[in-house]
PDB file of N, CA, C and O in Angstrom:
ATOM      1  N   MET A   1      -1.289   6.872  -0.641  1.00  0.00           N
ATOM      2  CA  MET A   1      -1.008   8.182  -0.116  1.00  0.00           C
ATOM      3  C   MET A   1      -0.269   8.048   1.210  1.00  0.00           C
ATOM      4  O   MET A   1      -0.486   7.103   1.968  1.00  0.00           O
ATOM      5  N   ASN A   2       0.579   8.980   1.464  1.00  0.00           N
ATOM      6  CA  ASN A   2       1.233   8.989   2.759  1.00  0.00           C
ATOM      7  C   ASN A   2       0.466   9.905   3.706  1.00  0.00           C
ATOM      8  O   ASN A   2      -0.573  10.447   3.330  1.00  0.00           O
ATOM      9  N   GLN A   3       0.953  10.083   4.906  1.00  0.00           N
ATOM     10  CA  GLN A   3       0.222  10.856   5.899  1.00  0.00           C
ATOM     11  C   GLN A   3       0.061  12.317   5.514  1.00  0.00           C
ATOM     12  O   GLN A   3      -0.890  12.961   5.958  1.00  0.00           O
ATOM     13  N   ALA A   4       0.942  12.847   4.718  1.00  0.00           N
ATOM     14  CA  ALA A   4       0.835  14.244   4.307  1.00  0.00           C
ATOM     15  C   ALA A   4      -0.145  14.413   3.151  1.00  0.00           C
ATOM     16  O   ALA A   4      -0.375  15.537   2.705  1.00  0.00           O
ATOM     17  N   GLY A   5      -0.727  13.321   2.657  1.00  0.00           N
ATOM     18  CA  GLY A   5      -1.695  13.398   1.573  1.00  0.00           C
ATOM     19  C   GLY A   5      -1.068  13.451   0.195  1.00  0.00           C
ATOM     20  O   GLY A   5      -1.734  13.826  -0.770  1.00  0.00           O
ATOM     21  N   LYS A   6       0.190  13.087   0.082  1.00  0.00           N
ATOM     22  CA  LYS A   6       0.887  13.071  -1.202  1.00  0.00           C
ATOM     23  C   LYS A   6       1.143  11.635  -1.610  1.00  0.00           C
ATOM     24  O   LYS A   6       1.233  10.746  -0.764  1.00  0.00           O
ATOM     25  N   ALA A   7       1.260  11.412  -2.903  1.00  0.00           N
ATOM     26  CA  ALA A   7       1.546  10.062  -3.396  1.00  0.00           C
ATOM     27  C   ALA A   7       2.914   9.621  -2.898  1.00  0.00           C
ATOM     28  O   ALA A   7       3.859  10.410  -2.882  1.00  0.00           O
ATOM     29  N   ALA A   8       3.019   8.375  -2.498  1.00  0.00           N
ATOM     30  CA  ALA A   8       4.276   7.827  -2.008  1.00  0.00           C
ATOM     31  C   ALA A   8       4.890   6.941  -3.085  1.00  0.00           C
ATOM     32  O   ALA A   8       4.174   6.223  -3.783  1.00  0.00           O
ATOM     33  N   ILE A   9       6.197   6.989  -3.221  1.00  0.00           N
ATOM     34  CA  ILE A   9       6.918   6.129  -4.148  1.00  0.00           C
ATOM     35  C   ILE A   9       7.362   4.899  -3.371  1.00  0.00           C
ATOM     36  O   ILE A   9       7.995   5.023  -2.322  1.00  0.00           O
ATOM     37  N   LEU A  10       7.037   3.716  -3.873  1.00  0.00           N
ATOM     38  CA  LEU A  10       7.270   2.474  -3.150  1.00  0.00           C
ATOM     39  C   LEU A  10       8.720   2.315  -2.704  1.00  0.00           C
ATOM     40  O   LEU A  10       8.973   1.960  -1.553  1.00  0.00           O
ATOM     41  N   GLY A  11       9.669   2.569  -3.591  1.00  0.00           N
ATOM     42  CA  GLY A  11      11.087   2.417  -3.240  1.00  0.00           C
ATOM     43  C   GLY A  11      11.502   3.320  -2.100  1.00  0.00           C
ATOM     44  O   GLY A  11      12.229   2.891  -1.204  1.00  0.00           O
ATOM     45  N   GLU A  12      11.052   4.567  -2.116  1.00  0.00           N
ATOM     46  CA  GLU A  12      11.369   5.506  -1.040  1.00  0.00           C
ATOM     47  C   GLU A  12      10.727   5.048   0.266  1.00  0.00           C
ATOM     48  O   GLU A  12      11.333   5.148   1.333  1.00  0.00           O
ATOM     49  N   PHE A  13       9.506   4.550   0.176  1.00  0.00           N
ATOM     50  CA  PHE A  13       8.803   4.044   1.349  1.00  0.00           C
ATOM     51  C   PHE A  13       9.566   2.894   1.990  1.00  0.00           C
ATOM     52  O   PHE A  13       9.757   2.872   3.206  1.00  0.00           O
ATOM     53  N   LEU A  14       9.997   1.948   1.183  1.00  0.00           N
ATOM     54  CA  LEU A  14      10.682   0.765   1.710  1.00  0.00           C
ATOM     55  C   LEU A  14      12.059   1.087   2.260  1.00  0.00           C
ATOM     56  O   LEU A  14      12.542   0.396   3.156  1.00  0.00           O
ATOM     57  N   ASP A  15      12.706   2.135   1.733  1.00  0.00           N
ATOM     58  CA  ASP A  15      14.042   2.496   2.177  1.00  0.00           C
ATOM     59  C   ASP A  15      14.058   3.313   3.463  1.00  0.00           C
ATOM     60  O   ASP A  15      15.125   3.511   4.045  1.00  0.00           O
ATOM     61  N   SER A  16      12.914   3.788   3.919  1.00  0.00           N
ATOM     62  CA  SER A  16      12.896   4.659   5.096  1.00  0.00           C
ATOM     63  C   SER A  16      13.061   3.855   6.378  1.00  0.00           C
ATOM     64  O   SER A  16      12.511   2.762   6.511  1.00  0.00           O
ATOM     65  N   LEU A  17      13.826   4.406   7.323  1.00  0.00           N
ATOM     66  CA  LEU A  17      14.035   3.737   8.605  1.00  0.00           C
ATOM     67  C   LEU A  17      12.747   3.668   9.406  1.00  0.00           C
ATOM     68  O   LEU A  17      12.555   2.742  10.194  1.00  0.00           O
ATOM     69  N   GLU A  18      11.867   4.633   9.215  1.00  0.00           N
ATOM     70  CA  GLU A  18      10.592   4.629   9.920  1.00  0.00           C
ATOM     71  C   GLU A  18       9.808   3.353   9.617  1.00  0.00           C
ATOM     72  O   GLU A  18       9.191   2.776  10.513  1.00  0.00           O
ATOM     73  N   VAL A  19       9.828   2.920   8.382  1.00  0.00           N
ATOM     74  CA  VAL A  19       9.138   1.689   7.989  1.00  0.00           C
ATOM     75  C   VAL A  19       9.846   0.485   8.585  1.00  0.00           C
ATOM     76  O   VAL A  19       9.204  -0.403   9.146  1.00  0.00           O
ATOM     77  N   ASP A  20      11.142   0.452   8.467  1.00  0.00           N
ATOM     78  CA  ASP A  20      11.920  -0.699   8.918  1.00  0.00           C
ATOM     79  C   ASP A  20      11.847  -0.906  10.426  1.00  0.00           C
ATOM     80  O   ASP A  20      11.888  -2.043  10.896  1.00  0.00           O
ATOM     81  N   ASN A  21      11.740   0.170  11.181  1.00  0.00           N
ATOM     82  CA  ASN A  21      11.787   0.076  12.638  1.00  0.00           C
ATOM     83  C   ASN A  21      10.417   0.051  13.316  1.00  0.00           C
ATOM     84  O   ASN A  21      10.356   0.014  14.545  1.00  0.00           O
ATOM     85  N   ASN A  22       9.333   0.071  12.571  1.00  0.00           N
ATOM     86  CA  ASN A  22       8.013   0.204  13.179  1.00  0.00           C
ATOM     87  C   ASN A  22       6.983  -0.776  12.644  1.00  0.00           C
ATOM     88  O   ASN A  22       5.876  -0.368  12.290  1.00  0.00           O
ATOM     89  N   TYR A  23       7.318  -2.055  12.577  1.00  0.00           N
ATOM     90  CA  TYR A  23       6.335  -3.060  12.187  1.00  0.00           C
ATOM     91  C   TYR A  23       5.398  -3.309  13.351  1.00  0.00           C
ATOM     92  O   TYR A  23       5.826  -3.113  14.489  1.00  0.00           O
ATOM     93  N   PRO A  24       4.158  -3.724  13.164  1.00  0.00           N
ATOM     94  CA  PRO A  24       3.509  -4.062  11.899  1.00  0.00           C
ATOM     95  C   PRO A  24       2.957  -2.830  11.189  1.00  0.00           C
ATOM     96  O   PRO A  24       2.782  -1.770  11.789  1.00  0.00           O
ATOM     97  N   HIS A  25       2.684  -3.000   9.879  1.00  0.00           N
ATOM     98  CA  HIS A  25       2.069  -1.971   9.046  1.00  0.00           C
ATOM     99  C   HIS A  25       0.805  -2.547   8.418  1.00  0.00           C
ATOM    100  O   HIS A  25       0.709  -3.752   8.185  1.00  0.00           O
ATOM    101  N   THR A  26      -0.146  -1.687   8.152  1.00  0.00           N
ATOM    102  CA  THR A  26      -1.322  -2.092   7.396  1.00  0.00           C
ATOM    103  C   THR A  26      -1.207  -1.473   6.020  1.00  0.00           C
ATOM    104  O   THR A  26      -1.046  -0.260   5.893  1.00  0.00           O
ATOM    105  N   VAL A  27      -1.289  -2.294   4.992  1.00  0.00           N
ATOM    106  CA  VAL A  27      -1.209  -1.808   3.613  1.00  0.00           C
ATOM    107  C   VAL A  27      -2.491  -2.175   2.886  1.00  0.00           C
ATOM    108  O   VAL A  27      -3.155  -3.154   3.227  1.00  0.00           O
ATOM    109  N   GLY A  28      -2.828  -1.387   1.889  1.00  0.00           N
ATOM    110  CA  GLY A  28      -4.020  -1.673   1.112  1.00  0.00           C
ATOM    111  C   GLY A  28      -3.982  -0.994  -0.241  1.00  0.00           C
ATOM    112  O   GLY A  28      -3.229  -0.044  -0.454  1.00  0.00           O
ATOM    113  N   TYR A  29      -4.800  -1.489  -1.148  1.00  0.00           N
ATOM    114  CA  TYR A  29      -4.921  -0.898  -2.474  1.00  0.00           C
ATOM    115  C   TYR A  29      -6.257  -1.312  -3.062  1.00  0.00           C
ATOM    116  O   TYR A  29      -6.846  -2.310  -2.647  1.00  0.00           O
ATOM    117  N   TYR A  30      -6.733  -0.539  -4.030  1.00  0.00           N
ATOM    118  CA  TYR A  30      -7.970  -0.865  -4.721  1.00  0.00           C
ATOM    119  C   TYR A  30      -7.660  -1.789  -5.885  1.00  0.00           C
ATOM    120  O   TYR A  30      -6.826  -1.467  -6.731  1.00  0.00           O
ATOM    121  N   LYS A  31      -8.324  -2.934  -5.933  1.00  0.00           N
ATOM    122  CA  LYS A  31      -8.087  -3.902  -7.002  1.00  0.00           C
ATOM    123  C   LYS A  31      -8.790  -3.491  -8.287  1.00  0.00           C
ATOM    124  O   LYS A  31      -8.262  -3.720  -9.375  1.00  0.00           O
ATOM    125  N   GLU A  32      -9.959  -2.892  -8.183  1.00  0.00           N
ATOM    126  CA  GLU A  32     -10.708  -2.458  -9.354  1.00  0.00           C
ATOM    127  C   GLU A  32     -11.353  -1.118  -9.048  1.00  0.00           C
ATOM    128  O   GLU A  32     -11.658  -0.817  -7.894  1.00  0.00           O
ATOM    129  N   SER A  33     -11.556  -0.324 -10.069  1.00  0.00           N
ATOM    130  CA  SER A  33     -12.238   0.954  -9.884  1.00  0.00           C
ATOM    131  C   SER A  33     -12.815   1.405 -11.218  1.00  0.00           C
ATOM    132  O   SER A  33     -12.461   0.890 -12.278  1.00  0.00           O
ATOM    133  N   LYS A  34     -13.703   2.372 -11.135  1.00  0.00           N
ATOM    134  CA  LYS A  34     -14.234   2.969 -12.353  1.00  0.00           C
ATOM    135  C   LYS A  34     -14.451   4.448 -12.093  1.00  0.00           C
ATOM    136  O   LYS A  34     -14.602   4.877 -10.949  1.00  0.00           O
ATOM    137  N   GLY A  35     -14.464   5.216 -13.163  1.00  0.00           N
ATOM    138  CA  GLY A  35     -14.662   6.648 -13.048  1.00  0.00           C
ATOM    139  C   GLY A  35     -13.387   7.383 -12.683  1.00  0.00           C
ATOM    140  O   GLY A  35     -12.369   6.769 -12.366  1.00  0.00           O
ATOM    141  N   GLU A  36     -13.455   8.699 -12.731  1.00  0.00           N
ATOM    142  CA  GLU A  36     -12.323   9.546 -12.392  1.00  0.00           C
ATOM    143  C   GLU A  36     -12.817  10.742 -11.606  1.00  0.00           C
ATOM    144  O   GLU A  36     -13.997  11.090 -11.666  1.00  0.00           O
ATOM    145  N   GLY A  37     -11.906  11.377 -10.859  1.00  0.00           N
ATOM    146  CA  GLY A  37     -12.256  12.578 -10.113  1.00  0.00           C
ATOM    147  C   GLY A  37     -13.389  12.342  -9.131  1.00  0.00           C
ATOM    148  O   GLY A  37     -13.358  11.382  -8.361  1.00  0.00           O
ATOM    149  N   ALA A  38     -14.391  13.212  -9.155  1.00  0.00           N
ATOM    150  CA  ALA A  38     -15.514  13.121  -8.223  1.00  0.00           C
ATOM    151  C   ALA A  38     -16.355  11.868  -8.445  1.00  0.00           C
ATOM    152  O   ALA A  38     -17.052  11.423  -7.533  1.00  0.00           O
ATOM    153  N   SER A  39     -16.297  11.295  -9.646  1.00  0.00           N
ATOM    154  CA  SER A  39     -17.093  10.092  -9.926  1.00  0.00           C
ATOM    155  C   SER A  39     -16.297   8.794  -9.722  1.00  0.00           C
ATOM    156  O   SER A  39     -16.770   7.717 -10.086  1.00  0.00           O
ATOM    157  N   PHE A  40     -15.086   8.893  -9.138  1.00  0.00           N
ATOM    158  CA  PHE A  40     -14.258   7.717  -8.872  1.00  0.00           C
ATOM    159  C   PHE A  40     -14.993   6.778  -7.920  1.00  0.00           C
ATOM    160  O   PHE A  40     -15.490   7.207  -6.879  1.00  0.00           O
ATOM    161  N   GLN A  41     -15.060   5.491  -8.280  1.00  0.00           N
ATOM    162  CA  GLN A  41     -15.751   4.504  -7.454  1.00  0.00           C
ATOM    163  C   GLN A  41     -14.890   3.252  -7.302  1.00  0.00           C
ATOM    164  O   GLN A  41     -14.902   2.388  -8.178  1.00  0.00           O
ATOM    165  N   PRO A  42     -14.139   3.141  -6.196  1.00  0.00           N
ATOM    166  CA  PRO A  42     -13.378   1.915  -5.973  1.00  0.00           C
ATOM    167  C   PRO A  42     -14.324   0.762  -5.713  1.00  0.00           C
ATOM    168  O   PRO A  42     -15.334   0.922  -5.027  1.00  0.00           O
ATOM    169  N   GLU A  43     -14.002  -0.398  -6.258  1.00  0.00           N
ATOM    170  CA  GLU A  43     -14.905  -1.533  -6.133  1.00  0.00           C
ATOM    171  C   GLU A  43     -14.429  -2.599  -5.152  1.00  0.00           C
ATOM    172  O   GLU A  43     -15.246  -3.373  -4.654  1.00  0.00           O
ATOM    173  N   TYR A  44     -13.146  -2.660  -4.864  1.00  0.00           N
ATOM    174  CA  TYR A  44     -12.669  -3.691  -3.972  1.00  0.00           C
ATOM    175  C   TYR A  44     -11.351  -3.251  -3.360  1.00  0.00           C
ATOM    176  O   TYR A  44     -10.406  -2.935  -4.083  1.00  0.00           O
ATOM    177  N   LEU A  45     -11.276  -3.228  -2.053  1.00  0.00           N
ATOM    178  CA  LEU A  45     -10.065  -2.819  -1.357  1.00  0.00           C
ATOM    179  C   LEU A  45      -9.433  -4.034  -0.691  1.00  0.00           C
ATOM    180  O   LEU A  45     -10.091  -4.749   0.065  1.00  0.00           O
ATOM    181  N   GLU A  46      -8.171  -4.260  -0.971  1.00  0.00           N
ATOM    182  CA  GLU A  46      -7.409  -5.347  -0.361  1.00  0.00           C
ATOM    183  C   GLU A  46      -6.573  -4.764   0.774  1.00  0.00           C
ATOM    184  O   GLU A  46      -5.794  -3.839   0.546  1.00  0.00           O
ATOM    185  N   LEU A  47      -6.715  -5.278   1.977  1.00  0.00           N
ATOM    186  CA  LEU A  47      -5.949  -4.835   3.139  1.00  0.00           C
ATOM    187  C   LEU A  47      -5.193  -6.013   3.743  1.00  0.00           C
ATOM    188  O   LEU A  47      -5.694  -7.137   3.794  1.00  0.00           O
ATOM    189  N   ARG A  48      -3.989  -5.732   4.194  1.00  0.00           N
ATOM    190  CA  ARG A  48      -3.188  -6.767   4.866  1.00  0.00           C
ATOM    191  C   ARG A  48      -2.392  -6.127   5.993  1.00  0.00           C
ATOM    192  O   ARG A  48      -1.984  -4.969   5.905  1.00  0.00           O
ATOM    193  N   LYS A  49      -2.179  -6.893   7.045  1.00  0.00           N
ATOM    194  CA  LYS A  49      -1.294  -6.481   8.120  1.00  0.00           C
ATOM    195  C   LYS A  49       0.060  -7.126   7.844  1.00  0.00           C
ATOM    196  O   LYS A  49       0.158  -8.347   7.722  1.00  0.00           O
ATOM    197  N   ILE A  50       1.094  -6.310   7.746  1.00  0.00           N
ATOM    198  CA  ILE A  50       2.432  -6.766   7.394  1.00  0.00           C
ATOM    199  C   ILE A  50       3.317  -6.670   8.632  1.00  0.00           C
ATOM    200  O   ILE A  50       3.397  -5.619   9.270  1.00  0.00           O
ATOM    201  N   ARG A  51       3.981  -7.775   8.966  1.00  0.00           N
ATOM    202  CA  ARG A  51       4.788  -7.826  10.185  1.00  0.00           C
ATOM    203  C   ARG A  51       6.300  -7.818   9.924  1.00  0.00           C
ATOM    204  O   ARG A  51       7.085  -7.700  10.864  1.00  0.00           O
ATOM    205  N   SER A  52       6.716  -7.943   8.651  1.00  0.00           N
ATOM    206  CA  SER A  52       8.146  -7.938   8.318  1.00  0.00           C
ATOM    207  C   SER A  52       8.306  -7.564   6.844  1.00  0.00           C
ATOM    208  O   SER A  52       7.340  -7.572   6.081  1.00  0.00           O
ATOM    209  N   ILE A  53       9.532  -7.239   6.459  1.00  0.00           N
ATOM    210  CA  ILE A  53       9.796  -6.896   5.059  1.00  0.00           C
ATOM    211  C   ILE A  53       9.556  -8.119   4.176  1.00  0.00           C
ATOM    212  O   ILE A  53       9.126  -7.975   3.032  1.00  0.00           O
ATOM    213  N   GLU A  54       9.824  -9.304   4.682  1.00  0.00           N
ATOM    214  CA  GLU A  54       9.582 -10.516   3.909  1.00  0.00           C
ATOM    215  C   GLU A  54       8.091 -10.694   3.623  1.00  0.00           C
ATOM    216  O   GLU A  54       7.712 -11.066   2.512  1.00  0.00           O
ATOM    217  N   GLU A  55       7.242 -10.430   4.627  1.00  0.00           N
ATOM    218  CA  GLU A  55       5.791 -10.505   4.428  1.00  0.00           C
ATOM    219  C   GLU A  55       5.323  -9.465   3.418  1.00  0.00           C
ATOM    220  O   GLU A  55       4.408  -9.713   2.633  1.00  0.00           O
ATOM    221  N   PHE A  56       5.962  -8.298   3.448  1.00  0.00           N
ATOM    222  CA  PHE A  56       5.577  -7.247   2.507  1.00  0.00           C
ATOM    223  C   PHE A  56       5.854  -7.670   1.078  1.00  0.00           C
ATOM    224  O   PHE A  56       5.020  -7.464   0.197  1.00  0.00           O
ATOM    225  N   TRP A  57       7.040  -8.273   0.834  1.00  0.00           N
ATOM    226  CA  TRP A  57       7.365  -8.727  -0.519  1.00  0.00           C
ATOM    227  C   TRP A  57       6.450  -9.864  -0.959  1.00  0.00           C
ATOM    228  O   TRP A  57       6.079  -9.939  -2.130  1.00  0.00           O
ATOM    229  N   LEU A  58       6.083 -10.745  -0.039  1.00  0.00           N
ATOM    230  CA  LEU A  58       5.115 -11.795  -0.369  1.00  0.00           C
ATOM    231  C   LEU A  58       3.768 -11.183  -0.771  1.00  0.00           C
ATOM    232  O   LEU A  58       3.137 -11.638  -1.726  1.00  0.00           O
ATOM    233  N   PHE A  59       3.332 -10.155  -0.045  1.00  0.00           N
ATOM    234  CA  PHE A  59       2.103  -9.450  -0.360  1.00  0.00           C
ATOM    235  C   PHE A  59       2.162  -8.831  -1.766  1.00  0.00           C
ATOM    236  O   PHE A  59       1.233  -8.973  -2.560  1.00  0.00           O
ATOM    237  N   LEU A  60       3.270  -8.144  -2.051  1.00  0.00           N
ATOM    238  CA  LEU A  60       3.420  -7.503  -3.370  1.00  0.00           C
ATOM    239  C   LEU A  60       3.410  -8.530  -4.488  1.00  0.00           C
ATOM    240  O   LEU A  60       2.747  -8.331  -5.506  1.00  0.00           O
ATOM    241  N   ASN A  61       4.128  -9.612  -4.312  1.00  0.00           N
ATOM    242  CA  ASN A  61       4.184 -10.643  -5.350  1.00  0.00           C
ATOM    243  C   ASN A  61       2.826 -11.303  -5.557  1.00  0.00           C
ATOM    244  O   ASN A  61       2.441 -11.569  -6.696  1.00  0.00           O
ATOM    245  N   ALA A  62       2.103 -11.567  -4.493  1.00  0.00           N
ATOM    246  CA  ALA A  62       0.810 -12.225  -4.579  1.00  0.00           C
ATOM    247  C   ALA A  62      -0.277 -11.305  -5.149  1.00  0.00           C
ATOM    248  O   ALA A  62      -1.221 -11.771  -5.787  1.00  0.00           O
ATOM    249  N   SER A  63      -0.133  -9.990  -4.910  1.00  0.00           N
ATOM    250  CA  SER A  63      -1.174  -9.052  -5.338  1.00  0.00           C
ATOM    251  C   SER A  63      -1.061  -8.666  -6.797  1.00  0.00           C
ATOM    252  O   SER A  63      -2.018  -8.137  -7.362  1.00  0.00           O
ATOM    253  N   ASP A  64       0.083  -8.915  -7.430  1.00  0.00           N
ATOM    254  CA  ASP A  64       0.274  -8.629  -8.849  1.00  0.00           C
ATOM    255  C   ASP A  64       0.019  -7.154  -9.183  1.00  0.00           C
ATOM    256  O   ASP A  64      -0.665  -6.834 -10.155  1.00  0.00           O
ATOM    257  N   ILE A  65       0.584  -6.264  -8.356  1.00  0.00           N
ATOM    258  CA  ILE A  65       0.454  -4.818  -8.645  1.00  0.00           C
ATOM    259  C   ILE A  65       1.752  -4.246  -9.117  1.00  0.00           C
ATOM    260  O   ILE A  65       1.831  -3.052  -9.405  1.00  0.00           O
TER     261      ILE A  65
END
């Protein structure tokens, strides 16, 4: 989610100057989850501090998402 609470598209996120000019960033995602809606239960959150676009691509490749 982005700051406005809407889903963000990865390509649009990476193309924005705000991202490019304001490192570091903290990124995260849920590796596993169960349930939907109110019963949604994330089981594991992966967080990383990203300091460059190269680190971000390494994170994406390593995370297999």
